[in-house]
C-alpha positions in Angstrom: -0.1 -0.2 -0.1 1.3 3.3 -1.1 1.0 6.1 1.9 3.0 8.9 0.0 1.2 12.1 0.3 -0.3 13.2 -3.3 1.1 17.2 -4.1 -1.4 19.5 -5.4 -0.4 22.5 -7.1 -3.0 25.2 -6.7 -3.3 28.4 -8.9 -5.1 31.4 -7.7 -4.8 34.9 -7.9 -5.1 36.1 -4.6 -4.3 34.2 -1.0 -3.7 34.8 2.4 -2.5 37.2 3.8 -4.9 39.0 1.6 -8.6 39.0 2.5 -10.2 41.6 -0.4 -11.0 38.9 -3.1 -13.7 37.3 -0.7 -15.1 33.8 -1.3 -12.4 32.1 -3.5 -9.8 33.2 -1.0 -11.9 31.8 2.1 -13.1 28.7 0.0 -9.3 27.8 -0.7 -8.3 28.3 2.7 -10.8 26.3 4.2 -10.0 23.4 2.0 -6.2 23.2 2.1 -6.9 23.4 5.9 -8.9 20.3 6.1 -7.1 18.4 3.6 -3.2 19.2 4.2 -2.7 16.4 6.7 -3.3 14.2 3.4 -2.3 16.1 0.4 1.0 18.7 0.3 -0.4 21.7 -1.2 1.7 24.1 -3.4 0.0 27.3 -4.1 1.3 29.8 -6.6 -0.5 33.4 -6.2 0.6 37.1 -6.5 2.3 39.1 -3.3 -0.3 41.8 -3.2 -4.3 41.5 -2.4 -7.0 42.3 -4.6 -7.3 46.0 -6.1 -3.8 46.6 -4.2 -0.5 47.5 -5.5 1.5 47.3 -2.2 3.4 44.1 -1.9 2.8 41.9 1.6 5.1 43.0 4.1 7.4 40.3 5.7 6.8 37.9 2.5 9.9 37.2 0.4 8.5 37.5 -3.1 9.7 34.7 -6.3 10.6 31.8 -4.0 9.0 29.1 -2.0 7.8 29.9 1.5 6.9 27.4 4.0 3.1 28.6 5.1 2.2 25.9 7.5 2.9 22.2 7.8 1.9 20.6 4.5 1.6 24.0 2.8 4.0 26.1 0.6 3.2 29.4 -1.1 5.2 30.9 -4.0 4.1 34.8 -4.0 4.7 36.2 -7.6 5.9 40.2 -7.6 4.5 41.7 -10.5 7.8 42.1 -12.4 8.6 38.6 -11.6 5.0 37.1 -13.2 5.5 36.4 -16.7 4.9 33.4 -18.8 8.4 31.8 -18.5 8.7 32.2 -14.9 5.2 30.9 -14.1 5.9 28.2 -16.2 9.4 27.4 -14.5 8.0 27.4 -11.4 4.6 25.4 -12.1 6.8 22.8 -13.8 9.7 22.5 -11.4 7.8 21.5 -8.5 6.1 18.1 -10.2 3.0 17.8 -8.5 0.5 15.0 -9.4 -2.7 17.4 -9.6 -3.1 20.8 -11.0 -6.1 22.8 -9.1 -7.1 25.9 -11.3 -9.0 28.6 -9.5 -11.4 30.7 -11.9 -11.6 31.0 -15.7 -10.3 34.2 -17.0 -7.0 35.2 -15.5 -4.2 35.3 -17.7 -1.6 33.8 -15.5 -3.5 31.8 -13.0 -6.2 30.2 -15.1 -5.8 30.4 -18.9 -1.7 29.4 -18.9 -1.9 26.7 -16.3 -4.8 25.4 -18.5 -2.6 25.7 -21.7 0.4 24.2 -20.0 -1.7 21.4 -18.7 -2.3 20.2 -22.1 1.1 19.0 -22.4 1.5 17.0 -19.2 -0.7 14.0 -19.7 0.2 12.1 -16.8 -1.1 14.8 -14.8 -4.3 15.3 -13.3 -6.1 18.6 -13.9 -9.2 20.4 -12.3 -10.6 23.7 -12.9 -12.9 25.1 -10.3 -15.3 27.6 -12.0 -16.0 29.6 -8.9 -19.2 30.6 -10.0 -17.8 32.4 -13.0 -19.8 30.2 -15.8 -23.2 31.2 -14.0 -25.7 33.3 -16.0 -25.4 36.1 -13.6 -21.5 36.2 -13.9 -21.8 35.8 -17.6 -24.0 38.8 -18.1 -21.0 41.0 -17.2 -18.7 41.8 -19.9 -20.7 39.3 -22.1 -19.3 39.4 -25.4 -15.7 39.2 -24.0 -16.4 35.9 -22.1 -18.4 34.4 -25.1 -15.6 34.9 -27.6 -13.1 33.6 -25.0 -14.9 30.8 -24.0 -15.6 29.9 -27.9 -11.7 29.8 -28.1 -11.3 27.3 -25.5 -13.6 25.0 -26.6 -12.3 25.5 -30.3 -8.4 24.7 -29.2 -9.9 21.7 -27.1 -8.7 23.2 -23.8 -11.5 21.4 -21.5 -11.0 18.3 -23.2 -9.0 16.4 -20.8 -9.8 18.5 -17.9 -11.8 17.9 -14.6 -14.2 20.6 -13.2 -15.0 21.2 -9.6 -18.7 22.2 -9.0 -19.9 23.3 -5.3 -23.6 22.2 -6.0 -25.7 20.3 -8.8 -27.1 23.8 -10.0 -23.2 24.9 -10.9 -22.4 21.3 -12.3 -25.5 22.0 -14.9 -24.3 25.5 -15.8 -20.7 23.9 -16.2 -21.9 21.5 -18.4 -23.7 24.1 -20.5 -20.5 26.1 -21.3 -18.2 23.5 -22.0 -20.4 21.4 -23.9 -20.0 18.4 -21.8 -21.5 16.7 -18.6 -18.6 14.0 -17.9 -15.7 14.9 -15.5 -17.8 17.4 -13.5 -17.4 16.7 -9.7 -19.8 18.0 -7.2 -18.1 19.0 -3.7 -19.7 21.4 -1.7 -17.2 24.4 -0.2 -15.6 23.2 3.2 -16.4 25.7 6.0 -14.2 26.4 9.1 -14.3 24.0 11.9 -16.8 24.6 14.7 -15.3 26.3 17.7 -18.4 27.5 19.8 -21.3 25.0 21.3 -23.7 27.9 21.2 -24.6 31.1 19.1 -23.8 34.4 20.4 -26.1 36.6 22.6 -27.1 39.7 21.0 -29.3 42.3 22.5 -32.6 42.6 20.3 -34.9 45.7 21.2 -38.2 45.9 19.7 -38.1 48.3 16.7 -34.2 48.3 16.1 -32.5 46.5 13.9 -28.6 46.3 12.9 -27.9 44.5 9.6 -24.6 43.7 8.1 -23.4 43.0 4.4 -20.2 40.9 4.1 -19.7 41.4 0.3 -17.7 43.6 -2.2 -19.6 46.7 -3.3 -20.4 45.5 -6.6 -23.2 45.2 -9.2 -22.8 41.2 -8.4 -23.8 41.5 -4.9 -26.1 43.9 -5.9 -25.4 46.6 -3.3 -27.1 49.5 -5.1 -30.4 47.0 -5.1 -29.8 46.6 -1.0 -29.9 50.1 -0.7 -33.0 50.7 -2.8 -34.8 48.1 -0.9 -33.8 50.0 2.5 -35.3 53.2 1.0 -38.7 51.6 1.6 -38.3 50.9 5.0 -40.1 53.5 6.7 -40.6 52.0 10.0 -38.1 51.2 12.9 -34.7 52.3 13.4 -32.1 50.1 11.2 -28.8 50.4 10.8 -26.8 48.6 8.0 -22.6 48.0 8.0 -21.3 47.2 4.9 -17.7 45.3 5.0 -16.3 45.1 1.7 -14.2 46.1 -1.1 -15.6 48.7 -3.5 -16.0 47.4 -7.2 -15.3 50.6 -8.7 -15.4 54.3 -7.9 -18.6 55.1 -10.2 -20.5 52.3 -8.3 -19.6 53.5 -4.9 -20.8 56.8 -5.6 -23.8 55.7 -7.0 -24.4 53.9 -3.6 -23.5 57.1 -1.9 -25.6 59.1 -3.4 -28.9 56.7 -2.8 -27.8 56.8 0.8 -28.0 60.6 0.8 -31.6 60.3 -0.2 -32.6 57.6 2.4 -35.3 58.1 5.1 -33.8 59.4 8.4 -34.9 56.0 10.0 -31.8 54.4 8.2 -28.2 54.8 8.9 -25.6 53.3 6.7 -22.0 53.0 7.2 -19.3 51.8 4.9 -16.1 50.0 6.6 -14.2 49.1 3.6 -12.8 45.5 3.8 -12.2 43.5 6.7 -9.7 40.9 8.1 -11.7 37.3 8.2 -10.4 37.0 11.8 -12.4 40.1 12.6 -15.7 39.0 11.2 -17.0 36.9 14.1 -16.3 40.0 16.1 -18.6 42.3 14.2 -21.2 39.5 13.6 -21.7 39.4 17.6 -23.2 43.1 17.4 -25.4 42.2 14.4 -28.9 40.9 14.2 -29.1 39.7 10.4 -27.3 39.5 7.5 -28.7 41.4 4.4 -27.4 40.2 1.1 -30.0 40.4 -2.0 -27.1 39.3 -4.1 -27.4 38.7 -7.9 -25.7 35.1 -7.5 -23.7 32.7 -5.3 -22.4 29.7 -6.4 -21.9 29.3 -2.5 -22.0 32.4 -0.2 -19.3 32.0 2.9 -20.6 34.8 4.3 -24.2 33.3 4.5 -22.8 30.3 5.9 -20.4 32.2 8.7 -23.2 34.4 9.5 -25.9 31.4 10.3 -22.9 29.8 12.1 -22.5 33.0 14.2 -26.4 32.7 15.3 -27.1 35.8 12.6 -30.3 34.8 10.6 -30.0 35.7 7.2 -32.3 37.7 4.6 -31.0 36.9 1.3 -32.2 36.7 -2.6 -33.1 33.3 -4.0 -30.1 33.2 -6.1 -27.8 31.0 -3.7 -27.7 27.4 -2.5 -29.4 28.5 0.4 -32.9 27.7 0.1 -36.0 27.7 2.4 -34.8 29.7 5.2 -38.1 30.9 6.3 -39.2 27.4 6.6 -36.2 26.4 8.8 -36.7 29.6 11.0 -33.6 30.9 10.0 -34.4 34.0 7.8 -35.6 34.6 4.3 -34.5 33.9 0.7 -36.7 36.2 -1.6 -36.5 36.8 -5.4 -35.2 39.8 -6.4 -38.1 40.7 -8.4 -40.1 41.2 -5.2 -38.4 43.8 -3.3 -41.5 44.4 -1.0 -41.1 40.9 0.1 -37.4 42.2 1.1 -39.1 45.2 2.9 -41.6 43.1 4.6 -38.9 40.9 6.0 -36.6 43.6 7.2 -39.5 45.2 9.0 -40.6 41.7 10.5 -37.0 41.4 11.7 -36.8 45.2 13.2 -40.2 44.2 15.1 -39.0 41.2 16.6 -38.4 41.2 20.3 -35.6 39.3 22.4 -37.5 35.9 22.7 -38.4 35.4 19.1 -35.2 36.4 18.0 -33.0 34.1 20.4 -35.2 31.3 19.0 -34.1 32.3 15.8 -30.7 32.9 16.3 -30.3 29.4 18.2 -31.8 28.0 15.0 -29.6 29.3 12.7 -26.4 28.2 14.7 -27.6 24.6 14.8 -28.4 24.5 11.2 -24.9 25.8 10.3 -23.3 23.7 12.9 -25.3 20.5 11.4 -24.1 21.5 7.8 -20.5 22.1 8.4 -20.1 18.9 10.7 -21.7 16.8 7.9 -18.7 14.2 7.1 -20.2 13.6 3.4 -19.0 17.4 2.4 -15.3 16.4 3.7 -15.9 13.1 1.7 -16.6 14.9 -1.4 -13.8 17.0 -1.3 -11.4 14.3 -0.6 -12.8 12.5 -3.7 -11.9 15.5 -5.5 -8.3 15.4 -5.2 -8.2 11.2 -5.2 -7.5 10.9 -1.5 
């Protein structure tokens, strides 16, 4: 019996200590953490965070760094990140399995996919990270349609496996790549549960504290969230936005709406937040509010539920039937009046009602996180 650990080469634009790229970083951090005892991970990434030019301090670029046991990272500087250098580093480490995050990144998606065609003995998996979903393809659609057409014509995906985080994403991937073989479904792994009970948050009837843990962007529907809040004329409501702005124009549009909101609504934009601080801010929050246009997983939703924060979200995520479960609401984007009703119901809650909902949210998330089938699906993804 061969007990030698497998070697996985992971390509991703941004990784720790960066935190501004959101879900893909969280997904990979959790996956690596839970599987590194059984596979050695070698990670190729940038030495800057998402939307940042400043390099990470105290991290030497352009060399392998031991991140922790079972995990080594090569942080490319902008100057060193060339086709030839990435090819040299990727091939020298001689891994059994290449795991490519995303579809459109020149250096961390397209180039690795091209290079993988010349190594038939190596297994290659592409994690689409929701980039082949209808809502994602609606952003710059012509450019993406042309690129995907070139990939299919040149046979880039012919001998490549795909990682889908749920059955819906598997169908979306099959539709775009023209086949349904070689697509494995493995839900994203979450952090290990460290608490045995949810937070205790003071809930006063008529007062509501909401939180958004997402980029300020069209995909996350920040503008739509503010437009919904403009219809909440009752109760005292505060929402704290934690997330990197998509661009200055979009941020300005959001701030323009904020200036016209009724006086009972208070909005605070905090910018990006360190993952370590998310549990701290959730301690002071009643509900997550995320009318997103689409999530292939939604780590912020799970983390909020795990902290005992029920969720008011759109129906464009894998988290369904929240009202039936007593842990929030998932509402169609075409029905903004139902979002307003949910928010005002949450604001009118008393302490006892809120405590029951908070406990239910925690127990649901704890059971999901502790599900051994999720870990097994990820182990199968890497042939463990």
